[in-house]
All heavy atoms as a GROMACS GRO file, in nm:
protein
  594
    1MET      N    1   0.082  -0.121   0.000
    1MET     CA    2   0.000   0.000   0.000
    1MET      C    3   0.086   0.127   0.000
    1MET      O    4   0.058   0.217  -0.078
    1MET     CB    5  -0.096  -0.006   0.119
    1MET     CG    6  -0.188   0.112   0.126
    1MET     SD    7  -0.309   0.105  -0.005
    1MET     CE    8  -0.413   0.235   0.042
    2PRO      N    9   0.188   0.138   0.087
    2PRO     CA   10   0.271   0.259   0.084
    2PRO      C   11   0.344   0.278  -0.050
    2PRO      O   12   0.367   0.390  -0.093
    2PRO     CB   13   0.371   0.242   0.197
    2PRO     CG   14   0.318   0.135   0.283
    2PRO     CD   15   0.228   0.051   0.199
    3VAL      N   16   0.378   0.168  -0.116
    3VAL     CA   17   0.445   0.177  -0.244
    3VAL      C   18   0.350   0.234  -0.349
    3VAL      O   19   0.389   0.316  -0.432
    3VAL     CB   20   0.497   0.037  -0.288
    3VAL    CG1   21   0.553   0.042  -0.428
    3VAL    CG2   22   0.599  -0.015  -0.190
    4LEU      N   23   0.224   0.196  -0.344
    4LEU     CA   24   0.125   0.246  -0.438
    4LEU      C   25   0.103   0.397  -0.418
    4LEU      O   26   0.094   0.473  -0.515
    4LEU     CB   27  -0.008   0.171  -0.421
    4LEU     CG   28  -0.120   0.209  -0.516
    4LEU    CD1   29  -0.078   0.182  -0.659
    4LEU    CD2   30  -0.246   0.134  -0.482
    5VAL      N   31   0.095   0.441  -0.293
    5VAL     CA   32   0.079   0.584  -0.263
    5VAL      C   33   0.200   0.662  -0.313
    5VAL      O   34   0.186   0.769  -0.373
    5VAL     CB   35   0.056   0.606  -0.112
    5VAL    CG1   36   0.060   0.753  -0.076
    5VAL    CG2   37  -0.074   0.542  -0.067
    6LEU      N   38   0.319   0.609  -0.291
    6LEU     CA   39   0.441   0.674  -0.338
    6LEU      C   40   0.443   0.683  -0.491
    6LEU      O   41   0.480   0.786  -0.547
    6LEU     CB   42   0.564   0.599  -0.288
    6LEU     CG   43   0.699   0.657  -0.327
    6LEU    CD1   44   0.715   0.796  -0.269
    6LEU    CD2   45   0.810   0.566  -0.283
    7LEU      N   46   0.401   0.578  -0.557
    7LEU     CA   47   0.396   0.578  -0.702
    7LEU      C   48   0.297   0.682  -0.755
    7LEU      O   49   0.328   0.756  -0.849
    7LEU     CB   50   0.357   0.439  -0.754
    7LEU     CG   51   0.351   0.423  -0.906
    7LEU    CD1   52   0.488   0.445  -0.967
    7LEU    CD2   53   0.296   0.287  -0.941
    8VAL      N   54   0.183   0.693  -0.694
    8VAL     CA   55   0.083   0.793  -0.734
    8VAL      C   56   0.137   0.934  -0.713
    8VAL      O   57   0.121   1.021  -0.798
    8VAL     CB   58  -0.050   0.772  -0.659
    8VAL    CG1   59  -0.145   0.889  -0.680
    8VAL    CG2   60  -0.116   0.642  -0.703
    9LEU      N   61   0.203   0.958  -0.602
    9LEU     CA   62   0.261   1.090  -0.574
    9LEU      C   63   0.371   1.124  -0.675
    9LEU      O   64   0.380   1.238  -0.721
    9LEU     CB   65   0.315   1.096  -0.432
    9LEU     CG   66   0.210   1.100  -0.321
    9LEU    CD1   67   0.277   1.093  -0.185
    9LEU    CD2   68   0.124   1.224  -0.333
   10LEU      N   69   0.454   1.028  -0.709
   10LEU     CA   70   0.560   1.052  -0.807
   10LEU      C   71   0.501   1.082  -0.945
   10LEU      O   72   0.548   1.173  -1.014
   10LEU     CB   73   0.654   0.933  -0.814
   10LEU     CG   74   0.750   0.917  -0.697
   10LEU    CD1   75   0.828   0.787  -0.709
   10LEU    CD2   76   0.844   1.035  -0.690
   11LEU      N   77   0.399   1.008  -0.984
   11LEU     CA   78   0.334   1.034  -1.113
   11LEU      C   79   0.269   1.172  -1.116
   11LEU      O   80   0.279   1.244  -1.215
   11LEU     CB   81   0.231   0.926  -1.145
   11LEU     CG   82   0.288   0.794  -1.197
   11LEU    CD1   83   0.178   0.690  -1.208
   11LEU    CD2   84   0.355   0.815  -1.330
   12ALA      N   85   0.203   1.210  -1.009
   12ALA     CA   86   0.139   1.341  -1.002
   12ALA      C   87   0.245   1.451  -1.010
   12ALA      O   88   0.228   1.550  -1.081
   12ALA     CB   89   0.057   1.355  -0.874
   13GLY      N   90   0.356   1.435  -0.940
   13GLY     CA   91   0.464   1.532  -0.945
   13GLY      C   92   0.524   1.543  -1.084
   13GLY      O   93   0.555   1.652  -1.132
   14TYR      N   94   0.538   1.430  -1.152
   14TYR     CA   95   0.591   1.431  -1.288
   14TYR      C   96   0.499   1.508  -1.382
   14TYR      O   97   0.545   1.590  -1.461
   14TYR     CB   98   0.610   1.288  -1.337
   14TYR     CG   99   0.646   1.280  -1.484
   14TYR    CD1  100   0.774   1.312  -1.526
   14TYR    CD2  101   0.552   1.244  -1.579
   14TYR    CE1  102   0.807   1.308  -1.660
   14TYR    CE2  103   0.584   1.238  -1.713
   14TYR     CZ  104   0.712   1.270  -1.754
   14TYR     OH  105   0.742   1.266  -1.887
   15PHE      N  106   0.369   1.483  -1.376
   15PHE     CA  107   0.276   1.552  -1.466
   15PHE      C  108   0.266   1.701  -1.434
   15PHE      O  109   0.253   1.783  -1.525
   15PHE     CB  110   0.138   1.486  -1.461
   15PHE     CG  111   0.134   1.354  -1.533
   15PHE    CD1  112   0.105   1.238  -1.465
   15PHE    CD2  113   0.163   1.348  -1.667
   15PHE    CE1  114   0.103   1.116  -1.531
   15PHE    CE2  115   0.161   1.226  -1.735
   15PHE     CZ  116   0.131   1.110  -1.666
   16ILE      N  117   0.276   1.739  -1.309
   16ILE     CA  118   0.276   1.881  -1.273
   16ILE      C  119   0.402   1.949  -1.327
   16ILE      O  120   0.396   2.058  -1.382
   16ILE     CB  121   0.263   1.899  -1.121
   16ILE    CG1  122   0.123   1.858  -1.075
   16ILE    CG2  123   0.296   2.042  -1.079
   16ILE    CD1  124   0.107   1.850  -0.925
   17PHE      N  125   0.515   1.881  -1.316
   17PHE     CA  126   0.640   1.936  -1.369
   17PHE      C  127   0.633   1.951  -1.520
   17PHE      O  128   0.672   2.054  -1.575
   17PHE     CB  129   0.757   1.844  -1.332
   17PHE     CG  130   0.887   1.885  -1.395
   17PHE    CD1  131   0.957   1.994  -1.348
   17PHE    CD2  132   0.938   1.814  -1.503
   17PHE    CE1  133   1.076   2.033  -1.407
   17PHE    CE2  134   1.056   1.852  -1.563
   17PHE     CZ  135   1.125   1.961  -1.514
   18ARG      N  136   0.583   1.852  -1.591
   18ARG     CA  137   0.571   1.859  -1.737
   18ARG      C  138   0.477   1.971  -1.781
   18ARG      O  139   0.502   2.039  -1.879
   18ARG     CB  140   0.523   1.726  -1.795
   18ARG     CG  141   0.623   1.616  -1.791
   18ARG     CD  142   0.737   1.640  -1.884
   18ARG     NE  143   0.685   1.645  -2.021
   18ARG     CZ  144   0.750   1.689  -2.125
   18ARG    NH1  145   0.872   1.735  -2.110
   18ARG    NH2  146   0.698   1.689  -2.243
   19LYS      N  147   0.369   1.991  -1.708
   19LYS     CA  148   0.274   2.096  -1.742
   19LYS      C  149   0.336   2.234  -1.723
   19LYS      O  150   0.310   2.325  -1.800
   19LYS     CB  151   0.148   2.082  -1.657
   19LYS     CG  152   0.038   2.179  -1.692
   19LYS     CD  153  -0.014   2.154  -1.831
   19LYS     CE  154  -0.126   2.250  -1.863
   19LYS     NZ  155  -0.164   2.246  -2.002
   20SER      N  156   0.421   2.248  -1.623
   20SER     CA  157   0.486   2.378  -1.600
   20SER      C  158   0.591   2.408  -1.706
   20SER      O  159   0.626   2.523  -1.726
   20SER     CB  160   0.550   2.382  -1.461
   20SER     OG  161   0.663   2.298  -1.457
   21GLN      N  162   0.638   2.308  -1.778
   21GLN     CA  163   0.741   2.327  -1.880
   21GLN      C  164   0.684   2.345  -2.019
   21GLN      O  165   0.757   2.362  -2.114
   21GLN     CB  166   0.836   2.207  -1.881
   21GLN     CG  167   0.911   2.187  -1.753
   21GLN     CD  168   1.001   2.303  -1.721
   21GLN    OE1  169   1.072   2.352  -1.806
   21GLN    NE2  170   0.997   2.349  -1.598
   22THR      N  171   0.554   2.340  -2.034
   22THR     CA  172   0.493   2.347  -2.166
   22THR      C  173   0.404   2.470  -2.178
   22THR      O  174   0.377   2.538  -2.081
   22THR     CB  175   0.410   2.221  -2.195
   22THR    OG1  176   0.313   2.207  -2.094
   22THR    CG2  177   0.498   2.099  -2.199
   23GLY      N  178   0.356   2.497  -2.298
   23GLY     CA  179   0.269   2.611  -2.324
   23GLY      C  180   0.128   2.589  -2.272
   23GLY      O  181   0.097   2.491  -2.206
   24VAL      N  182   0.040   2.680  -2.303
   24VAL     CA  183  -0.098   2.678  -2.257
   24VAL      C  184  -0.170   2.553  -2.305
   24VAL      O  185  -0.248   2.493  -2.234
   24VAL     CB  186  -0.172   2.805  -2.304
   24VAL    CG1  187  -0.318   2.800  -2.268
   24VAL    CG2  188  -0.106   2.928  -2.247
   25SER      N  189  -0.144   2.510  -2.426
   25SER     CA  190  -0.213   2.395  -2.482
   25SER      C  191  -0.155   2.263  -2.433
   25SER      O  192  -0.205   2.157  -2.468
   25SER     CB  193  -0.206   2.399  -2.634
   25SER     OG  194  -0.072   2.384  -2.676
   26GLY      N  195  -0.051   2.268  -2.352
   26GLY     CA  196   0.012   2.147  -2.302
   26GLY      C  197   0.125   2.098  -2.391
   26GLY      O  198   0.188   1.998  -2.362
   27LYS      N  199   0.152   2.168  -2.499
   27LYS     CA  200   0.259   2.130  -2.590
   27LYS      C  201   0.376   2.226  -2.572
   27LYS      O  202   0.357   2.341  -2.532
   27LYS     CB  203   0.210   2.136  -2.734
   27LYS     CG  204   0.100   2.039  -2.764
   27LYS     CD  205   0.055   2.054  -2.907
   27LYS     CE  206  -0.061   1.960  -2.935
   27LYS     NZ  207  -0.110   1.977  -3.073
   28PRO      N  208   0.497   2.182  -2.601
   28PRO     CA  209   0.612   2.273  -2.592
   28PRO      C  210   0.601   2.385  -2.695
   28PRO      O  211   0.535   2.372  -2.797
   28PRO     CB  212   0.731   2.184  -2.624
   28PRO     CG  213   0.683   2.045  -2.626
   28PRO     CD  214   0.535   2.047  -2.635
   29CYS      N  215   0.666   2.495  -2.667
   29CYS     CA  216   0.662   2.610  -2.757
   29CYS      C  217   0.726   2.575  -2.891
   29CYS      O  218   0.826   2.506  -2.897
   29CYS     CB  219   0.734   2.729  -2.695
   29CYS     SG  220   0.637   2.813  -2.571
   30ARG      N  221   0.665   2.627  -2.997
   30ARG     CA  222   0.719   2.616  -3.132
   30ARG      C  223   0.738   2.758  -3.183
   30ARG      O  224   0.640   2.826  -3.216
   30ARG     CB  225   0.624   2.540  -3.225
   30ARG     CG  226   0.609   2.394  -3.187
   30ARG     CD  227   0.517   2.319  -3.282
   30ARG     NE  228   0.385   2.383  -3.284
   30ARG     CZ  229   0.313   2.403  -3.393
   30ARG    NH1  230   0.358   2.366  -3.511
   30ARG    NH2  231   0.195   2.461  -3.388
   31TRP      N  232   0.861   2.805  -3.186
   31TRP     CA  233   0.890   2.943  -3.221
   31TRP      C  234   0.896   2.959  -3.372
   31TRP      O  235   0.960   2.883  -3.442
   31TRP     CB  236   1.021   2.987  -3.158
   31TRP     CG  237   1.013   2.991  -3.011
   31TRP    CD1  238   1.064   2.898  -2.924
   31TRP    CD2  239   0.949   3.089  -2.931
   31TRP    NE1  240   1.036   2.935  -2.796
   31TRP    CE2  241   0.965   3.051  -2.796
   31TRP    CE3  242   0.879   3.205  -2.959
   31TRP    CZ2  243   0.915   3.126  -2.691
   31TRP    CZ3  244   0.829   3.279  -2.854
   31TRP    CH2  245   0.846   3.241  -2.722
   32ARG      N  246   0.830   3.063  -3.423
   32ARG     CA  247   0.829   3.100  -3.564
   32ARG      C  248   0.877   3.244  -3.576
   32ARG      O  249   0.832   3.331  -3.501
   32ARG     CB  250   0.689   3.090  -3.624
   32ARG     CG  251   0.625   2.956  -3.607
   32ARG     CD  252   0.684   2.856  -3.705
   32ARG     NE  253   0.613   2.730  -3.696
   32ARG     CZ  254   0.670   2.616  -3.667
   32ARG    NH1  255   0.798   2.611  -3.642
   32ARG    NH2  256   0.601   2.505  -3.660
   33GLU      N  257   0.966   3.269  -3.670
   33GLU     CA  258   1.018   3.405  -3.688
   33GLU      C  259   0.912   3.493  -3.750
   33GLU      O  260   0.846   3.454  -3.848
   33GLU     CB  261   1.142   3.402  -3.776
   33GLU     CG  262   1.208   3.536  -3.789
   33GLU     CD  263   1.333   3.531  -3.873
   33GLU    OE1  264   1.372   3.422  -3.917
   33GLU    OE2  265   1.392   3.637  -3.895
   34ASP      N  266   0.893   3.610  -3.694
   34ASP     CA  267   0.798   3.708  -3.748
   34ASP      C  268   0.874   3.795  -3.847
   34ASP      O  269   0.941   3.889  -3.810
   34ASP     CB  270   0.739   3.792  -3.634
   34ASP     CG  271   0.628   3.884  -3.681
   34ASP    OD1  272   0.598   3.884  -3.803
   34ASP    OD2  273   0.571   3.955  -3.598
   35ARG      N  274   0.863   3.763  -3.974
   35ARG     CA  275   0.941   3.831  -4.078
   35ARG      C  276   0.877   3.959  -4.126
   35ARG      O  277   0.932   4.028  -4.210
   35ARG     CB  278   0.964   3.737  -4.194
   35ARG     CG  279   1.048   3.620  -4.155
   35ARG     CD  280   1.064   3.523  -4.268
   35ARG     NE  281   1.135   3.405  -4.219
   35ARG     CZ  282   1.243   3.358  -4.274
   35ARG    NH1  283   1.292   3.416  -4.381
   35ARG    NH2  284   1.302   3.254  -4.224
   36PHE      N  285   0.758   3.993  -4.080
   36PHE     CA  286   0.690   4.114  -4.125
   36PHE      C  287   0.732   4.237  -4.046
   36PHE      O  288   0.699   4.348  -4.083
   36PHE     CB  289   0.538   4.095  -4.117
   36PHE     CG  290   0.490   3.990  -4.212
   36PHE    CD1  291   0.448   3.867  -4.165
   36PHE    CD2  292   0.488   4.013  -4.348
   36PHE    CE1  293   0.405   3.769  -4.252
   36PHE    CE2  294   0.444   3.916  -4.436
   36PHE     CZ  295   0.402   3.793  -4.388
   37ARG      N  296   0.802   4.219  -3.938
   37ARG     CA  297   0.850   4.332  -3.859
   37ARG      C  298   0.982   4.381  -3.914
   37ARG      O  299   1.060   4.303  -3.968
   37ARG     CB  300   0.869   4.290  -3.714
   37ARG     CG  301   0.739   4.256  -3.651
   37ARG     CD  302   0.745   4.286  -3.508
   37ARG     NE  303   0.615   4.256  -3.450
   37ARG     CZ  304   0.583   4.290  -3.331
   37ARG    NH1  305   0.668   4.353  -3.256
   37ARG    NH2  306   0.464   4.262  -3.284
   38PRO      N  307   1.009   4.509  -3.899
   38PRO     CA  308   1.138   4.559  -3.946
   38PRO      C  309   1.252   4.493  -3.868
   38PRO      O  310   1.243   4.478  -3.746
   38PRO     CB  311   1.132   4.708  -3.918
   38PRO     CG  312   1.001   4.737  -3.858
   38PRO     CD  313   0.925   4.611  -3.844
   39ARG      N  314   1.353   4.454  -3.939
   39ARG     CA  315   1.466   4.390  -3.873
   39ARG      C  316   1.564   4.496  -3.827
   39ARG      O  317   1.611   4.576  -3.905
   39ARG     CB  318   1.536   4.295  -3.969
   39ARG     CG  319   1.454   4.176  -4.003
   39ARG     CD  320   1.535   4.087  -4.092
   39ARG     NE  321   1.454   3.972  -4.126
   39ARG     CZ  322   1.504   3.854  -4.151
   39ARG    NH1  323   1.633   3.835  -4.148
   39ARG    NH2  324   1.426   3.754  -4.181
   40GLY      N  325   1.594   4.494  -3.704
   40GLY     CA  326   1.699   4.578  -3.650
   40GLY      C  327   1.810   4.485  -3.608
   40GLY      O  328   1.847   4.393  -3.680
   41LYS      N  329   1.857   4.506  -3.490
   41LYS     CA  330   1.957   4.414  -3.436
   41LYS      C  331   1.891   4.291  -3.375
   41LYS      O  332   1.955   4.189  -3.358
   41LYS     CB  333   2.041   4.486  -3.330
   41LYS     CG  334   2.125   4.596  -3.389
   41LYS     CD  335   2.211   4.660  -3.284
   41LYS     CE  336   2.296   4.769  -3.346
   41LYS     NZ  337   2.384   4.832  -3.248
   42SER      N  338   1.763   4.301  -3.344
   42SER     CA  339   1.693   4.187  -3.284
   42SER      C  340   1.595   4.126  -3.384
   42SER      O  341   1.557   4.189  -3.482
   42SER     CB  342   1.619   4.231  -3.159
   42SER     OG  343   1.516   4.321  -3.192
   43GLN      N  344   1.557   4.004  -3.356
   43GLN     CA  345   1.456   3.936  -3.436
   43GLN      C  346   1.337   3.903  -3.348
   43GLN      O  347   1.354   3.864  -3.233
   43GLN     CB  348   1.512   3.808  -3.495
   43GLN     CG  349   1.616   3.834  -3.602
   43GLN     CD  350   1.674   3.706  -3.655
   43GLN    OE1  351   1.720   3.624  -3.578
   43GLN    NE2  352   1.671   3.690  -3.786
   44CYS      N  353   1.218   3.917  -3.405
   44CYS     CA  354   1.096   3.889  -3.332
   44CYS      C  355   1.052   3.745  -3.361
   44CYS      O  356   1.053   3.701  -3.475
   44CYS     CB  357   0.986   3.987  -3.373
   44CYS     SG  358   0.831   3.960  -3.288
   45TRP      N  359   1.016   3.673  -3.256
   45TRP     CA  360   0.968   3.535  -3.267
   45TRP      C  361   0.831   3.526  -3.202
   45TRP      O  362   0.806   3.589  -3.101
   45TRP     CB  363   1.064   3.440  -3.197
   45TRP     CG  364   1.201   3.439  -3.256
   45TRP    CD1  365   1.303   3.526  -3.229
   45TRP    CD2  366   1.252   3.350  -3.356
   45TRP    NE1  367   1.414   3.495  -3.303
   45TRP    CE2  368   1.385   3.387  -3.382
   45TRP    CE3  369   1.197   3.241  -3.424
   45TRP    CZ2  370   1.463   3.319  -3.473
   45TRP    CZ3  371   1.276   3.174  -3.515
   45TRP    CH2  372   1.408   3.213  -3.539
   46LYS      N  373   0.743   3.446  -3.262
   46LYS     CA  374   0.611   3.420  -3.205
   46LYS      C  375   0.596   3.271  -3.181
   46LYS      O  376   0.632   3.190  -3.266
   46LYS     CB  377   0.500   3.466  -3.299
   46LYS     CG  378   0.473   3.612  -3.295
   46LYS     CD  379   0.348   3.643  -3.372
   46LYS     CE  380   0.309   3.786  -3.350
   46LYS     NZ  381   0.186   3.820  -3.417
   47CYS      N  382   0.538   3.237  -3.066
   47CYS     CA  383   0.513   3.096  -3.035
   47CYS      C  384   0.381   3.054  -3.100
   47CYS      O  385   0.279   3.121  -3.085
   47CYS     CB  386   0.506   3.076  -2.884
   47CYS     SG  387   0.463   2.906  -2.840
   48ALA      N  388   0.384   2.943  -3.171
   48ALA     CA  389   0.264   2.893  -3.238
   48ALA      C  390   0.166   2.829  -3.138
   48ALA      O  391   0.050   2.813  -3.169
   48ALA     CB  392   0.302   2.792  -3.345
   49GLU      N  393   0.211   2.796  -3.018
   49GLU     CA  394   0.126   2.730  -2.919
   49GLU      C  395   0.060   2.830  -2.824
   49GLU      O  396  -0.060   2.828  -2.806
   49GLU     CB  397   0.206   2.627  -2.839
   49GLU     CG  398   0.257   2.512  -2.921
   49GLU     CD  399   0.146   2.429  -2.982
   49GLU    OE1  400   0.039   2.416  -2.921
   49GLU    OE2  401   0.167   2.378  -3.092
   50CYS      N  402   0.140   2.918  -2.762
   50CYS     CA  403   0.084   3.008  -2.661
   50CYS      C  404   0.076   3.153  -2.709
   50CYS      O  405   0.036   3.240  -2.633
   50CYS     CB  406   0.161   2.998  -2.530
   50CYS     SG  407   0.337   3.023  -2.542
   51HIS      N  408   0.117   3.182  -2.835
   51HIS     CA  409   0.100   3.313  -2.900
   51HIS      C  410   0.171   3.427  -2.827
   51HIS      O  411   0.120   3.538  -2.820
   51HIS     CB  412  -0.048   3.347  -2.918
   51HIS     CG  413  -0.124   3.237  -2.983
   51HIS    ND1  414  -0.111   3.208  -3.117
   51HIS    CD2  415  -0.212   3.148  -2.932
   51HIS    CE1  416  -0.190   3.106  -3.145
   51HIS    NE2  417  -0.252   3.067  -3.036
   52VAL      N  418   0.287   3.400  -2.775
   52VAL     CA  419   0.368   3.500  -2.706
   52VAL      C  420   0.479   3.546  -2.799
   52VAL      O  421   0.532   3.468  -2.877
   52VAL     CB  422   0.427   3.441  -2.576
   52VAL    CG1  423   0.521   3.537  -2.509
   52VAL    CG2  424   0.317   3.403  -2.481
   53GLU      N  425   0.513   3.674  -2.793
   53GLU     CA  426   0.625   3.727  -2.871
   53GLU      C  427   0.750   3.733  -2.785
   53GLU      O  428   0.743   3.762  -2.666
   53GLU     CB  429   0.593   3.868  -2.919
   53GLU     CG  430   0.486   3.875  -3.023
   53GLU     CD  431   0.466   4.017  -3.072
   53GLU    OE1  432   0.517   4.112  -3.009
   53GLU    OE2  433   0.397   4.033  -3.174
   54ALA      N  434   0.864   3.708  -2.848
   54ALA     CA  435   0.993   3.719  -2.781
   54ALA      C  436   1.095   3.772  -2.882
   54ALA      O  437   1.076   3.758  -3.003
   54ALA     CB  438   1.036   3.583  -2.727
   55PHE      N  439   1.201   3.831  -2.832
   55PHE     CA  440   1.304   3.890  -2.916
   55PHE      C  441   1.439   3.830  -2.881
   55PHE      O  442   1.468   3.805  -2.764
   55PHE     CB  443   1.309   4.042  -2.898
   55PHE     CG  444   1.183   4.110  -2.942
   55PHE    CD1  445   1.077   4.126  -2.855
   55PHE    CD2  446   1.170   4.155  -3.072
   55PHE    CE1  447   0.960   4.188  -2.896
   55PHE    CE2  448   1.054   4.217  -3.115
   55PHE     CZ  449   0.949   4.233  -3.026
   56THR      N  450   1.520   3.804  -2.984
   56THR     CA  451   1.656   3.756  -2.962
   56THR      C  452   1.753   3.836  -3.049
   56THR      O  453   1.713   3.897  -3.149
   56THR     CB  454   1.671   3.606  -2.996
   56THR    OG1  455   1.640   3.587  -3.134
   56THR    CG2  456   1.580   3.521  -2.910
   57TYR      N  457   1.878   3.835  -3.012
   57TYR     CA  458   1.980   3.908  -3.086
   57TYR      C  459   2.076   3.815  -3.160
   57TYR      O  460   2.156   3.860  -3.240
   57TYR     CB  461   2.062   3.995  -2.990
   57TYR     CG  462   1.982   4.110  -2.935
   57TYR    CD1  463   1.922   4.102  -2.811
   57TYR    CD2  464   1.966   4.226  -3.009
   57TYR    CE1  465   1.847   4.206  -2.762
   57TYR    CE2  466   1.890   4.331  -2.960
   57TYR     CZ  467   1.832   4.321  -2.836
   57TYR     OH  468   1.757   4.425  -2.788
   58ASP      N  469   2.067   3.684  -3.134
   58ASP     CA  470   2.160   3.591  -3.196
   58ASP      C  471   2.104   3.518  -3.318
   58ASP      O  472   2.171   3.434  -3.377
   58ASP     CB  473   2.209   3.489  -3.093
   58ASP     CG  474   2.096   3.406  -3.034
   58ASP    OD1  475   1.979   3.428  -3.070
   58ASP    OD2  476   2.126   3.319  -2.950
   59GLY      N  477   1.981   3.548  -3.358
   59GLY     CA  478   1.921   3.484  -3.474
   59GLY      C  479   1.860   3.348  -3.446
   59GLY      O  480   1.805   3.286  -3.534
   60GLN      N  481   1.871   3.302  -3.322
   60GLN     CA  482   1.816   3.173  -3.282
   60GLN      C  483   1.685   3.193  -3.206
   60GLN      O  484   1.668   3.295  -3.141
   60GLN     CB  485   1.915   3.097  -3.193
   60GLN     CG  486   2.048   3.069  -3.259
   60GLN     CD  487   2.033   2.974  -3.376
   60GLN    OE1  488   1.959   2.877  -3.369
   60GLN    NE2  489   2.101   3.005  -3.485
   61PRO      N  490   1.592   3.097  -3.212
   61PRO     CA  491   1.469   3.112  -3.135
   61PRO      C  492   1.496   3.105  -2.986
   61PRO      O  493   1.600   3.053  -2.943
   61PRO     CB  494   1.384   2.993  -3.180
   61PRO     CG  495   1.477   2.897  -3.242
   61PRO     CD  496   1.594   2.975  -3.292
   62PRO      N  497   1.406   3.159  -2.904
   62PRO     CA  498   1.425   3.153  -2.758
   62PRO      C  499   1.435   3.009  -2.709
   62PRO      O  500   1.382   2.917  -2.772
   62PRO     CB  501   1.300   3.221  -2.703
   62PRO     CG  502   1.251   3.306  -2.815
   62PRO     CD  503   1.287   3.235  -2.940
   63LYS      N  504   1.500   2.991  -2.597
   63LYS     CA  505   1.520   2.857  -2.542
   63LYS      C  506   1.402   2.811  -2.455
   63LYS      O  507   1.374   2.694  -2.447
   63LYS     CB  508   1.648   2.853  -2.456
   63LYS     CG  509   1.771   2.900  -2.529
   63LYS     CD  510   1.819   2.799  -2.629
   63LYS     CE  511   1.951   2.836  -2.688
   63LYS     NZ  512   1.946   2.915  -2.809
   64GLU      N  513   1.335   2.906  -2.390
   64GLU     CA  514   1.225   2.868  -2.301
   64GLU      C  515   1.101   2.951  -2.331
   64GLU      O  516   1.107   3.053  -2.398
   64GLU     CB  517   1.264   2.883  -2.154
   64GLU     CG  518   1.287   3.024  -2.108
   64GLU     CD  519   1.431   3.067  -2.124
   64GLU    OE1  520   1.521   2.986  -2.140
   64GLU    OE2  521   1.452   3.189  -2.121
   65CYS      N  522   0.990   2.904  -2.277
   65CYS     CA  523   0.861   2.971  -2.298
   65CYS      C  524   0.858   3.103  -2.222
   65CYS      O  525   0.908   3.113  -2.111
   65CYS     CB  526   0.748   2.880  -2.250
   65CYS     SG  527   0.585   2.950  -2.278
   66LYS      N  528   0.799   3.204  -2.282
   66LYS     CA  529   0.790   3.338  -2.222
   66LYS      C  530   0.648   3.371  -2.177
   66LYS      O  531   0.619   3.485  -2.149
   66LYS     CB  532   0.836   3.443  -2.324
   66LYS     CG  533   0.969   3.417  -2.386
   66LYS     CD  534   1.080   3.430  -2.288
   66LYS     CE  535   1.213   3.413  -2.360
   66LYS     NZ  536   1.323   3.394  -2.271
   67ARG      N  537   0.561   3.272  -2.169
   67ARG     CA  538   0.421   3.303  -2.137
   67ARG      C  539   0.403   3.361  -1.998
   67ARG      O  540   0.311   3.436  -1.974
   67ARG     CB  541   0.333   3.181  -2.155
   67ARG     CG  542   0.357   3.076  -2.051
   67ARG     CD  543   0.272   2.955  -2.078
   67ARG     NE  544   0.333   2.844  -2.010
   67ARG     CZ  545   0.270   2.764  -1.931
   67ARG    NH1  546   0.140   2.779  -1.915
   67ARG    NH2  547   0.331   2.668  -1.870
   68SER      N  548   0.492   3.328  -1.906
   68SER     CA  549   0.480   3.383  -1.771
   68SER      C  550   0.520   3.530  -1.767
   68SER      O  551   0.490   3.600  -1.671
   68SER     CB  552   0.564   3.302  -1.673
   68SER     OG  553   0.701   3.310  -1.709
   69LEU      N  554   0.584   3.580  -1.872
   69LEU     CA  555   0.625   3.720  -1.879
   69LEU      C  556   0.521   3.808  -1.948
   69LEU      O  557   0.540   3.927  -1.961
   69LEU     CB  558   0.758   3.731  -1.955
   69LEU     CG  559   0.874   3.654  -1.898
   69LEU    CD1  560   0.995   3.668  -1.988
   69LEU    CD2  561   0.905   3.700  -1.757
   70ARG      N  562   0.412   3.748  -1.993
   70ARG     CA  563   0.307   3.821  -2.064
   70ARG      C  564   0.252   3.932  -1.974
   70ARG      O  565   0.224   3.912  -1.858
   70ARG     CB  566   0.196   3.723  -2.102
   70ARG     CG  567   0.089   3.787  -2.188
   70ARG     CD  568  -0.017   3.687  -2.222
   70ARG     NE  569   0.040   3.581  -2.305
   70ARG     CZ  570  -0.027   3.475  -2.342
   70ARG    NH1  571  -0.150   3.457  -2.302
   70ARG    NH2  572   0.030   3.383  -2.417
   71SER      N  573   0.236   4.050  -2.032
   71SER     CA  574   0.185   4.163  -1.953
   71SER      C  575   0.035   4.148  -1.930
   71SER      O  576  -0.035   4.086  -2.008
   71SER     CB  577   0.214   4.294  -2.024
   71SER     OG  578   0.148   4.297  -2.148
   72GLY      N  579  -0.011   4.208  -1.824
   72GLY     CA  580  -0.153   4.202  -1.791
   72GLY      C  581  -0.235   4.293  -1.878
   72GLY      O  582  -0.184   4.376  -1.953
   73GLY      N  583  -0.365   4.279  -1.870
   73GLY     CA  584  -0.454   4.362  -1.951
   73GLY      C  585  -0.460   4.504  -1.899
   73GLY      O  586  -0.422   4.536  -1.787
   74LEU      N  587  -0.508   4.592  -1.982
   74LEU     CA  588  -0.516   4.734  -1.944
   74LEU      C  589  -0.643   4.762  -1.866
   74LEU      O  590  -0.744   4.713  -1.884
   74LEU     CB  591  -0.514   4.822  -2.069
   74LEU     CG  592  -0.381   4.815  -2.144
   74LEU    CD1  593  -0.391   4.898  -2.272
   74LEU    CD2  594  -0.270   4.870  -2.060
   0.00000   0.00000   0.00000
């Protein structure tokens, strides 16, 4: 019985961890370059899953999801 409870707790912890690492839809972010914006030194990227914008200077997509940085409504 204690082994079963421990297994359930570990599975619940695993799923909570996975959910915190993914976008709103439960899938990892898929970054797409927004080529319609003027290019300066930075590039604009949009996530196809959670619809968040991010900017990078190295030409590579962001490494992690930026949905927690989304600004609040007005």
